[in-house]
Backbone as numpy.savetxt, mean C-alpha at the origin, in Angstrom:
# Nx Ny Nz CAx CAy CAz Cx Cy Cz
16.79 10.30 -9.01 16.31 8.90 -8.51 15.32 8.16 -9.98
15.33 6.83 -10.12 14.91 6.37 -11.16 13.14 6.28 -9.58
12.12 5.89 -10.65 11.19 5.85 -9.99 10.60 4.27 -9.30
10.28 4.26 -7.96 10.03 2.91 -7.53 9.17 2.05 -8.25
9.05 1.00 -8.90 7.84 0.16 -9.28 7.19 -0.83 -8.73
6.11 -0.73 -8.16 4.88 -1.22 -7.72 4.16 -2.40 -7.96
4.46 -3.71 -7.46 3.31 -4.11 -7.24 1.79 -3.95 -7.25
0.91 -4.35 -7.87 -0.71 -3.98 -7.41 -0.96 -3.94 -5.83
-0.40 -5.24 -5.13 -0.52 -5.39 -4.20 -0.04 -4.44 -2.99
1.53 -4.56 -3.51 2.06 -3.50 -2.68 1.92 -2.12 -2.21
1.30 -1.76 -4.31 0.40 -0.64 -4.15 -0.86 -0.15 -3.24
-1.60 -1.03 -3.47 -2.83 -1.38 -2.16 -2.56 -1.46 -0.75
-1.12 -2.19 0.02 -0.76 -1.72 1.40 0.01 -0.41 1.08
0.26 -0.16 0.72 1.11 1.35 0.77 0.19 2.50 1.33
-1.26 2.90 0.13 -2.30 3.42 0.43 -2.69 3.00 1.60
-3.15 1.75 1.64 -3.74 1.85 3.27 -2.94 2.08 4.20
-1.58 1.69 4.49 -0.75 2.64 5.30 -1.22 4.09 5.33
-1.06 4.79 4.62 -1.11 6.36 4.51 -2.58 6.47 4.81
-3.49 5.79 4.95 -4.91 6.14 5.22 -4.96 6.21 6.52
-3.80 5.22 6.84 -4.17 4.80 8.33 -3.70 5.88 9.61
-2.92 7.01 8.63 -2.05 7.87 9.16 -1.50 7.97 10.11
0.09 8.89 10.19 0.52 8.14 11.41 1.28 7.07 10.92
1.15 6.28 11.89 1.58 4.84 12.03 1.05 3.65 11.75
0.93 2.58 11.30 -0.23 1.70 11.06 0.83 0.19 11.47
-0.48 -0.13 12.16 0.05 -1.55 12.82 -1.03 -2.52 11.62
-0.19 -3.65 11.75 -0.44 -5.03 10.41 -1.37 -5.07 11.02
-2.59 -5.42 11.67 -3.45 -6.25 12.17 -4.60 -5.23 11.54
-4.94 -4.04 12.33 -6.00 -3.00 11.16 -5.67 -3.00 9.76
-4.49 -3.12 9.26 -4.26 -3.09 8.05 -4.92 -3.85 7.39
-4.98 -5.35 7.67 -5.35 -6.75 7.26 -7.09 -6.31 7.15
-7.28 -6.01 8.75 -8.97 -5.50 8.13 -9.34 -5.02 7.31
-8.59 -3.28 7.17 -9.10 -2.51 6.03 -9.27 -2.90 5.19
-7.99 -3.50 4.85 -7.62 -4.22 2.82 -8.77 -5.64 3.06
-8.91 -6.09 3.64 -10.69 -6.99 3.40 -11.71 -6.27 3.64
-11.71 -5.18 4.13 -13.10 -4.55 3.57 -13.17 -3.53 2.49
-12.29 -3.15 1.99 -11.62 -2.29 0.93 -11.78 -3.08 -0.39
-11.14 -4.26 -0.15 -11.11 -5.38 -1.25 -12.29 -6.27 -1.42
-13.06 -5.97 -0.19 -14.02 -6.94 -0.39 -13.81 -8.25 -0.49
-12.69 -9.12 -0.33 -12.56 -10.31 0.01 -11.39 -10.54 1.10
-10.93 -11.88 1.63 -10.13 -12.14 2.72 -8.72 -11.85 2.00
-7.75 -11.27 3.27 -6.36 -11.08 3.00 -5.85 -11.82 3.73
-4.31 -12.37 3.49 -3.62 -13.19 4.10 -2.84 -12.45 4.94
-2.62 -12.51 6.50 -1.84 -11.72 7.26 -0.25 -11.69 6.43
0.17 -12.99 6.43 1.82 -13.30 5.82 1.99 -12.32 4.29
0.81 -12.34 4.08 0.92 -11.75 2.31 0.95 -10.13 2.69
0.45 -9.85 3.58 0.77 -8.25 3.88 2.04 -7.81 4.82
2.45 -8.51 5.66 3.32 -8.74 6.28 4.27 -8.45 5.59
5.13 -9.99 4.29 5.88 -9.93 3.64 5.97 -8.71 2.23
4.48 -8.05 2.17 4.58 -6.72 1.39 5.50 -5.23 2.21
4.68 -5.19 3.26 5.44 -4.45 4.11 6.91 -4.65 4.04
7.37 -5.72 4.74 9.09 -5.97 4.23 9.38 -5.53 3.44
8.94 -5.94 1.97 9.61 -5.66 0.82 9.35 -4.11 0.74
8.29 -3.68 1.25 8.72 -2.08 0.91 9.43 -1.49 1.72
9.53 -1.93 2.84 10.68 -1.39 3.57 12.17 -1.63 3.32
12.18 -2.76 2.67 14.02 -2.84 1.72 13.73 -1.94 0.16
12.87 -1.39 0.05 12.56 -0.40 -1.04 13.16 1.02 -0.15
12.68 0.96 0.60 12.84 2.52 1.45 11.51 3.41 1.22
10.38 2.67 1.06 9.11 3.17 0.66 8.63 3.37 2.36
8.71 2.58 3.36 7.91 2.40 4.41 9.12 2.10 6.00
8.83 2.74 6.63 9.96 2.41 7.93 8.80 1.95 9.16
9.65 1.47 9.58 9.47 0.41 10.92 9.66 0.61 12.27
9.04 0.45 13.29 9.59 0.84 14.33 8.72 -0.36 15.57
9.24 -1.19 16.48 8.75 -2.13 17.34 8.15 -1.49 18.93
7.42 -2.15 19.15 6.69 -1.19 20.06 6.69 -2.78 21.10
7.41 -2.39 22.24 7.43 -3.15 23.15 6.79 -2.95 24.77
5.51 -3.28 24.73 5.13 -2.58 26.05 5.22 -3.73 27.55
5.07 -3.19 28.31 5.51 -3.81 29.82 4.49 -5.05 29.38
3.66 -5.25 28.93 2.73 -6.51 28.86 2.14 -6.54 27.39
1.85 -7.76 27.45 1.24 -8.07 26.01 2.44 -8.39 24.62
2.27 -8.47 23.22 3.02 -8.85 22.50 3.72 -7.66 21.80
5.00 -7.66 21.32 5.75 -6.86 20.64 5.02 -6.18 19.43
4.90 -5.35 18.86 4.10 -4.71 17.45 4.91 -4.21 16.74
4.86 -4.54 15.45 5.82 -3.90 14.55 5.18 -2.61 14.01
5.01 -1.52 14.07 4.42 -0.53 13.42 5.10 0.31 12.25
3.87 0.63 10.94 4.94 1.41 10.13 4.63 2.47 9.59
5.43 3.42 8.75 5.12 4.55 8.13 5.52 4.60 7.11
4.99 5.42 6.49 5.29 5.82 4.89 6.20 6.90 4.85
7.33 6.83 4.04 8.31 7.62 3.83 7.88 8.66 2.98
9.19 9.61 2.51 8.92 10.54 1.59 9.00 10.28 0.44
9.63 9.09 0.73 9.82 8.60 -0.79 8.91 7.78 -1.38
8.16 6.95 -0.15 6.79 6.44 -0.78 5.45 6.94 -1.08
5.72 8.26 -0.19 4.66 9.14 -1.01 5.19 9.77 -2.57
6.61 9.52 -2.57 6.44 10.34 -4.26 6.40 8.78 -5.29
6.46 7.50 -4.56 6.16 6.78 -5.27 4.93 6.50 -5.35
3.76 6.73 -4.56 2.41 6.59 -5.15 2.16 7.81 -6.11
2.73 9.05 -5.84 2.55 10.28 -6.46 2.66 9.35 -8.28
4.12 8.61 -8.43 4.00 8.42 -9.82 3.55 7.50 -9.87
2.62 6.15 -9.42 1.75 5.62 -9.61 0.49 6.00 -10.26
-0.18 7.04 -9.47 -1.19 7.90 -9.78 -0.86 8.55 -11.15
-0.01 8.98 -11.45 0.25 9.61 -12.85 0.13 8.93 -13.97
1.36 7.45 -13.74 1.39 6.29 -14.59 0.27 6.31 -14.67
-0.74 5.70 -13.59 -2.06 4.79 -14.24 -2.89 5.89 -14.78
-2.90 7.58 -14.51 -3.75 8.33 -15.39 -3.67 8.23 -16.85
-1.99 8.22 -16.99 -1.85 8.14 -18.69 -2.01 7.00 -19.19
-2.02 5.62 -18.65 -2.46 4.73 -18.86 -4.08 4.68 -19.50
-5.13 5.22 -18.62 -6.55 4.93 -18.73 -6.68 6.28 -19.68
-6.19 7.08 -20.06 -6.29 8.29 -20.69 -7.22 7.84 -21.80
-7.90 8.21 -22.56 -8.63 8.23 -23.75 -9.33 6.45 -23.81
-8.77 5.95 -22.97 -10.08 4.46 -22.89 -11.10 4.67 -22.79
-11.93 6.05 -21.92 -13.66 6.27 -21.45 -14.08 6.39 -22.41
-13.55 7.05 -24.03 -14.44 6.93 -25.27 -14.44 5.30 -25.90
-13.61 4.92 -25.98 -12.94 3.69 -26.60 -14.25 2.05 -25.72
-14.26 2.29 -24.13 -14.90 1.59 -23.42 -16.53 1.69 -23.85
-16.76 3.43 -23.86 -18.45 3.11 -23.95 -18.38 2.70 -25.40
-17.82 2.50 -26.55 -17.88 1.91 -28.12 -18.37 0.88 -27.59
-17.92 0.20 -27.31 -17.54 -1.14 -26.79 -18.41 -2.24 -25.94
-19.66 -1.24 -25.42 -20.58 -1.88 -24.33 -21.35 -2.97 -25.07
-21.60 -3.71 -24.97 -22.29 -5.15 -25.28 -23.76 -4.66 -24.23
């Protein structure tokens, strides 16, 4: 199977779902992304990305319908999602390899 291509924000959301452990609900995901990124994150953008990740098979979701209160959708990273994260990490490592020396030489 060909590796999944992840956009930068897709990767950030996928990593945060992993960090949440088990299943993740979108509201805590948004709050933690804002904390980690140091900037506001649109809840709609996170939900759109989660839907896209689910279409790609990188996360699954389930609805929780409590007796009272709002219905919530919980997301969980699939095995394929974990593999996509691992591949992305390896690719980033290959891209950065050798740049430390070049960047140190170009300090201004």
